[in-house]
N, C-alpha and C positions, 0 to 999 in steps of 0.2 A: 413743565409740559413735556419736554424732551425725554425726561426720565420715565414718565408714564408711557410714552410711545415705545421706549425700549423694553419696558416690562411686558407690554402687550405683544410685542414682536417675539420676545423670549418665550412667552407662553404659547404663541401660535406655532413656532417652529418645534419646540420641544413636544408639544401635544401632537403635532402632525407626525413627528418621528415615532413617538410612542404608539399612536394609533395604527400607523402602517405596520410596525413591528408586531403588534397584537394580532392584527388581521392576517398578516403573512404567516405567523406561527400557528394561528388558529386558536389563540387564547382570548376570545372575545370578552370573556367575563372579567378580564383585567382592564378593559377600557375605562371603567369608572375611576381608575386611579388618575385620570386626567383632572379630576376634582382636586387632588392633592397638588398637582402642578398649578392649577388655577389659583389655589390659595398661596402657594409659594411665590408666584409672580404678581398676582393682582390683589387679592383681598387681604392676605397676610393676617388672617384671623388667628391662626395657630402660631405660637412662637416656637418654631422648629429648632431654635438655638438652645432651648431649655432654660434660658436666663430668667424667665418669669416664674419658674417653679421653685426658686430659692433653694436649690440643692447645694450641698457642700461643694466647694470649688473643685476639689479633687475628683469627686464623683461625677460632676458635670463634665469635666475634661475627659474622664475615662469613657463616659457614654458617648461623647462626641467623637472621640478617636475610634471607638468600636464601630460607630456608624460609618466613619470615613473608610475604615479597613473593609467593612462589609460591602460598601458601595464599590470600592476598587475591585474586590474579588468578584462581585456580580458582573461588573463591566468587563473584566478580563475573561471571565468564563463565557459570557455572552459572545464576545468577539471570537473566542476559540471555537465555540459551538457553531456559530452561524456565519462567520465571515472568513477569518484567517487562522491558520494554525502553523506553528513551526515544527519541523521534522528534521532529524539528523540522519544522514545517509550512513548506514552502518557497514556496508559491504561494497566490494568493487563491481557488483553485477551490472551497474549502469555506466561504468567508465567507457570512454572518456567524457561523456556528456555530463555526468555527475560523479564526483569523486567521494570516496569514503572520507568522512569528516566535514562534508558540506552541510550547512544548516540552511534549510530552504523554507520558503513560504508556500503553503498549500491553500489554494482558494477553495473555500466551501461553497461560494456562490456560483462557481462555474457550472456544476451539475445539480446544484440545489443542496442545502444543508440537510443532513440526515439527523432526525431527532433521536435522542437517546432511547434505546430499547431496554437498557438496564439503568433506571433512574436512581436507584439507591446506591450511590457510589461516592467516594471521597474525591472531590474535584482535584484535577491536575495530577492524579495518579491513574495511569491508564488501566492496568489490571492487577497490579500488586504494589504493596507498600515496601519500604526499605527493609522491613523484617522478612519479606518474602511471602507474607500472607496476602490473600485476595483483598483488593481495595474496594470491593463492591459486594452487594448482596443480590441474589436472584429471587428473593421472596416476592418481588414485584417485577413483572415483565410487561413491556409495552409492545404493541404491534409495530411492524416496520412502517415508517412514514418519512417521506422526503419532501421538503418544501420546493417550490418552483425555483429553478436556477436560471442563469443567463443562457445556457446552451446545453447541448448533449455531448456525450463523448464522441470524439472524432478519431479516425485512424491517425496514428502518429502522436497523439496526446500522451504525455507522461503523467500517469495517474497513481494516486496513493489509495490503497485499499486494505481491508482486513484480510489476513492470510486465510484463504479458503480452507486449508487443511489444518488451521490452528485451533479447531474446536477441541482437540484433545492433545495434551502435552505430557511429557515425561518430566517430572520434577527434577530428577537427577541429571537430565540432559536438556537444559532449556533451549539450546541452540539446534537441537536435532528434531527432525520431523517424526512424530510418533508413528505415522503410517509407514514411513520408510523403515523404521526400526522393526515394526511388525512384519514387514515383507522379508526382512533379513533374518530375524530370530524367531518369528512366530508369535501370535497374539498371546497364547497361554503363558509363554515364558516372560514376556514383557509385563503382563498383568500380575504375575505372581512375584516377580523380583523387584519391581519398581513402583514408586508412587505415581499415580495418574491423576491429573486434574483436567477439568473441562472448562471451556470459556464460551459464553454466548457470542453472537456475531460481533457486536460492537466492542467487545473486550478482547478480541483476538489480536495478535501482533500485527503491526502496520508494515506493509510491503510497498515498494515503488517499482514500477516497470513501465514500459511503453506499450500502448494498445496497438496491436497489429491487425486485429480483425474484429469487426462489430457483429452484433446479432444479425443472423441471416447470411453472413459472408461465408465463403468456402475458402479455407486456407490450405496451402500445400507448400512444403519445404522440400526442395530437391538440391542435394549437394550444398546445403547451407543457404541457398537462395530462396527467398520467400515470395510466393505468389498468392495474391488475394483475388478471388473471382477470376482467375486465369491471368491476371495482370502482374507482371514482375515488379516487385517493390525495390527501388534503388537502395543501395547501401548508404548509410549515413556517413558524413565526413569523419565523425569521431567514433564510429563503430569499431569495436575490437574483435579480433578472432585469434584463435590459438595457432601459433606457428612453430615449426621446427627450424632452428637456425644452426647450421653446421659451420664450424670454423676450422682453420688450418692448425689444429693442434694446441690451441690455447683458449681460455675463456675470454668472453668479451670483457674489456677493462671497465673498471668502475666509473672512470671519467666519461666513457661513452654512454654507459647506462644513465649516469646522472644528467648528461646533456640532453638525453631523450626523455627525462623524467620517468624512467623505469625503475621502480623499487626493486632493490636487489633481493628482497624477501619473496618476490613473486617470480623469480627466475629459477628454473631447474636446470642443472648442468651435469652432464654425464662425461667425465674425463676420458672414459674408454674410447668413445667415438667422437669426442669433441662436439656433442650435440646439446643445444640449449632448447628449452621449451619456454616460450614467451607469449604474452598476450599483447598484440600490437594493432595499431590503426594502420591504414594504408600509407599515411604520411611517414610513419616510423619505419615501415617496411622499406620504403624507398630510400630513407636515410641509411638504413643498415646495409642495403645493397651496395652503397658507395664505399663502405668500409673495406679496405683491402684484405683483412683477415677473414672475412665472411666468404665461405665457399658456396653455400646454397641456402635458399629460404623457401620453405614450402608450407602451405596452409594445411592444418590438420583437418581431416574429414573422418567423422565417426563412421565406422563401417557398419553395414547392415549384416547382422549376425544370423546364423542358421537357427538360433534359438532366441527366445524373448529376452529383451532387456527389461528386467522387472521394475526399474526405476523410471521408465518412460510411460507416460499416460497412454492408454488407460490401464496399464499394468495387467495385460491379458495376453495369453499366448496366441490369441486371434489376431493380434496386431504387432508385427515385428518392426515397429518404427524406431527411429533414433533421433537424436537432437538435430542432425543434419539432413535426414530424410524422414519426413513426418507428414502424414495425411495421405490423401485429402480428407479434410474434416470440416463439416458444416457447423458453424457456431449457432447454438440454439437461440431462438428468439421467442418472445412471449407470443403465445397463440399457435406455435408450431405443433402439428400433430405428428408424433414420432411412432412409426410402426416398430414395435418391439419384438426382438428375437433373442434367443440365447447368444447369438453371434454378436449383436451390437449392444446388448445390455450393459457391458462394462463401460461404454461411453456415457451412459445416462444414469447409471446406478446411483451415483452420489447426488446427482440433481434430484432424482425422485425421492430418495430416502432422507438425505441430510439437508439439502438446501430448501427443498419444498415440503419436507416433513411428512412424508407418507410412509406407511408400513410396506416394505418390499420384501418378498420372499419368492424362492423358486422351489416348487414341490413337484416331484415326479416329472421334471422337464417342463412344467407349466409356470409362467410368471404370474404372481399374484400381487396386486396392489390393494392395500387396505382390505385384505381378506378375500378379494374377488379376482377371478382369472382376468388377465388383461393382455391384449395383443397390441395395444397402442396407448400413448400417453400424451396429454396436451400440456406443453410447457407453460409455466405460470409466470416466469420472470425472463428478462433479457440477460444474456451472458456475453462475456468478452474473452478474447484470447490475447494474452500479454507476453512480452518477451523482454529480456534485458539487453541493453546495447552491447554488453560484453558477451558476445554470442556463445562462446564456449565456457563461460564462467558465470553462469546465471541459472538459478533454480526458478523456473517460470512455468507457464502453462504447458510446455512440452513435458514437464515432469509431474505436475499435479492437476492439470486440467483447467476448467473454466473459472472465471471470476463472476460470481452472481452480482446483479445490480444492487442488491441490498448490502453488499460488502464495500461499495464505492465510498470513499471519503472525500476526495477532491482532486484538483488538478495542480501539479507543481508549476509554479509561475516564476519564481525568483530565488536565486542563491543570496541569502542574507550575508553570510560570511563563511569562511572555510578554514579549518585547522587540520593540519596533518595529523593522522592517527598517532597516538602515543607520543605526542609532542606538547610542550607547554604552549599556552595560548599565544604569547608574544612571539616566541621563536618559531612556532609552527603555523602562524597566520599566513594564509595565501592571499596576499593583498590584491592580486589580479582577479580574484573571484568575488570580491565584495560587490553586492548589488548587481550580479550578473544575471541576465535574463535566461530562461530555460526554454530550449526549443527541442 
């Protein structure tokens, strides 16, 4: 009797989980598979172990192992798609909050899992195989759909997303931004001399930054200080800035750099004037001030030039912004009606043409959208403004613009473990960062 109760309880809970999953994902037609669960737990009409089919022992074992492996793959892929995914921090753009070599958990439930838009893909290979070839096919494409999550993006969240300018890549320069190369060398030269590949939204490279402004917010950066809707945003305890450190005729000793966990490879030193360039938190600045050989410490401030910095968004001579003096800029929100002019078109050009897939052209000084003259445009998606905590060493929204909502992957929640770059696992393991929460 007790065994029968456990069988009914097993069916009830497994059927409930399966039903909730089917309804949540929108695959109602898979609900009848509850009949299979009913047979597994209750009726046992079908011998799922294959023993009654009198197959050769080796064949039976092979089939059973194939089923076990397939079930494990399906379960792990489902967890990765709908619940949690691991991500390795590749660069120092989020230091000291996140370090290069951190392996983190990204919650898909935080903002709602995004369903695949490119379903014909080899699981567990993001966009390319070890051979370098694409791991997916674009013959079948699905519309953007996001399941309901626990919350919405908040200011200060550390979010993982597909790189907005990652739609086009130069094969020979996988770490370089195609659009930056075009601005430097010209589109015709890049297209004629290099191999170009394109990626759909869900196959673009993954980036991680901190959300600084939400849809509808107005952001302004003055002398490196960030204001959102006129309110000054306080600096984070672990936030880094670029500093000039002058010493009395000698470089900072290795033991001092090691005590402050400053990698020597990140330090630039000019022996002519005994000047160092370092990326430091406020705490490390105070520690260096107490060192007797340090003459002066000053924070770097990117100057406003008399000409356009072509690497700063929106890459237009109409806006002479810098990484330290940027804006004011209103972050577009779904439903906003933008009055378009040739002056402000650079701010919204990529939104209209690339993210929201409209045909955009300027003919005889008149803006045309989908072949018709247009003096306004209604925004179709929410957008976000993100920045790295390593303020002067981060390629972020100041350089390539907004993050569209359909690029969001999830929220960084936990450091699983951390290994120093270019170090063996055991020797480079940062034990103090294991299971460290992310704020």
